[in-house]
C-alpha positions in Angstrom: 0.2 0.4 -0.1 1.3 3.6 -0.6 2.4 5.9 1.9 -0.4 8.5 0.0 -3.4 5.7 0.6 -2.2 5.1 3.8 -2.0 8.3 5.2 -5.8 8.9 3.5 -7.1 6.3 5.3 -5.2 7.1 9.2 -6.4 10.8 8.7 -9.5 11.5 7.1 -12.1 10.4 10.1 -14.7 12.7 7.9 -14.3 10.6 4.8 -13.5 6.8 6.7 -14.5 4.8 9.1 -13.6 2.0 10.8 -16.4 -0.7 11.7 -16.4 -3.5 14.1 -14.9 -6.1 12.4 -11.9 -3.5 11.5 -12.7 -2.6 8.2 -12.7 0.4 6.9 -15.5 2.0 5.0 -16.4 5.2 2.9 -18.7 7.4 5.3 -21.1 8.3 2.7 -23.0 11.0 5.3 -22.1 14.6 4.5 -23.6 17.7 5.5 -26.8 18.6 2.8 -26.2 21.4 0.5 -27.9 24.7 1.2 -31.8 24.7 0.2 -32.0 26.7 -2.7 -35.1 28.7 -4.1 -36.9 29.7 -0.7 -40.1 31.5 -1.6 -42.7 32.5 0.8 -46.5 33.1 -0.2 -48.7 35.0 1.8 -52.6 33.9 2.4 -54.9 35.3 5.5 -53.0 35.3 8.1 -50.1 32.9 7.1 -47.4 32.2 4.6 -46.4 29.1 2.8 -43.2 28.5 2.6 -41.2 25.8 0.2 -37.9 25.4 -1.2 -35.4 23.0 -3.1 -35.8 19.1 -1.6 -32.4 18.4 -0.8 -31.6 14.5 -1.4 -29.4 13.5 1.5 -31.3 15.9 4.2 -33.2 14.1 7.2 -35.2 17.4 8.6 -35.2 21.3 7.8 -35.3 24.0 10.1 -36.7 27.4 9.3 -35.7 30.7 11.0 -37.9 33.6 11.3 -38.1 36.8 12.2 -39.7 40.0 11.9 -36.6 42.4 11.0 -34.4 40.9 8.5 -32.2 37.7 9.7 -28.4 38.8 9.4 -27.0 36.3 11.6 -25.1 33.2 10.5 -26.5 29.6 11.4 -23.9 29.0 13.8 -24.7 32.3 15.9 -28.3 30.9 15.9 -28.0 27.8 17.0 -25.5 28.7 19.7 -28.2 31.5 21.1 -30.7 29.2 21.1 -32.0 28.3 24.8 -29.4 30.8 25.7 -32.1 33.6 27.7 -29.3 36.4 27.7 -29.1 36.4 23.6 -29.9 39.5 21.7 -30.4 37.2 18.4 -34.7 37.3 18.4 -34.5 34.7 15.5 -37.3 32.1 15.9 -37.0 28.3 14.8 -39.4 25.9 13.3 -37.1 22.6 14.0 -38.1 18.8 12.5 -39.5 19.5 9.2 -39.4 16.3 7.1 -40.6 17.7 3.9 -39.5 20.8 1.7 -42.6 23.0 2.6 -44.5 24.2 5.5 -47.5 26.5 6.4 -46.9 29.3 8.7 -50.2 30.0 10.5 -51.7 32.7 13.1 -49.3 35.5 11.5 -50.2 38.9 11.9 -51.6 40.8 8.9 -49.2 43.6 7.8 -46.8 42.4 9.0 -43.5 41.3 6.9 -41.9 38.4 7.9 -38.5 37.0 7.0 -37.4 33.1 6.6 -34.1 31.2 6.3 -33.9 27.5 6.0 -31.6 25.1 7.1 -31.4 21.0 5.7 -30.1 18.9 8.7 -28.7 15.5 9.0 -26.5 13.3 11.0 -23.1 15.1 9.6 -24.8 18.8 10.3 -25.4 21.5 7.8 -23.9 23.4 5.7 -25.6 26.8 6.3 -28.9 28.6 5.1 -30.6 29.1 2.5 -31.3 33.0 0.8 -33.8 35.2 2.7 -37.2 35.2 1.6 -39.7 37.5 3.1 -44.1 38.0 2.8 -46.5 40.0 4.2 -50.0 38.0 5.5 -53.2 39.4 4.3 -55.9 39.4 6.6 
């Protein structure tokens, strides 16, 4: 076995794993790509969100606010559950489809959204922002 192959096998824990029998296998699961084409369509006191499905995502998280979302994913997830945070982004967790209807919203208030795809390996980040203003 060449030195390069041996080094790749020994020093690439993100790409390879060792099974119970001592066999080395390629890790198939990498973080999913960032969801594309996020759309927010207003309805009566609701906004319907949809985005491109991400093939290796096990779930999605929707981040929303009534102000533009300028924080990155790490800042948002680090602030979740922290009562002293200044980040006011709300999270809708564990959506398993690539659409969601956000109901009970106040008409005349613009809502801003970003979505992240997750699996066991984590997430690569947030989608571009979409916004809409629900009607009566």
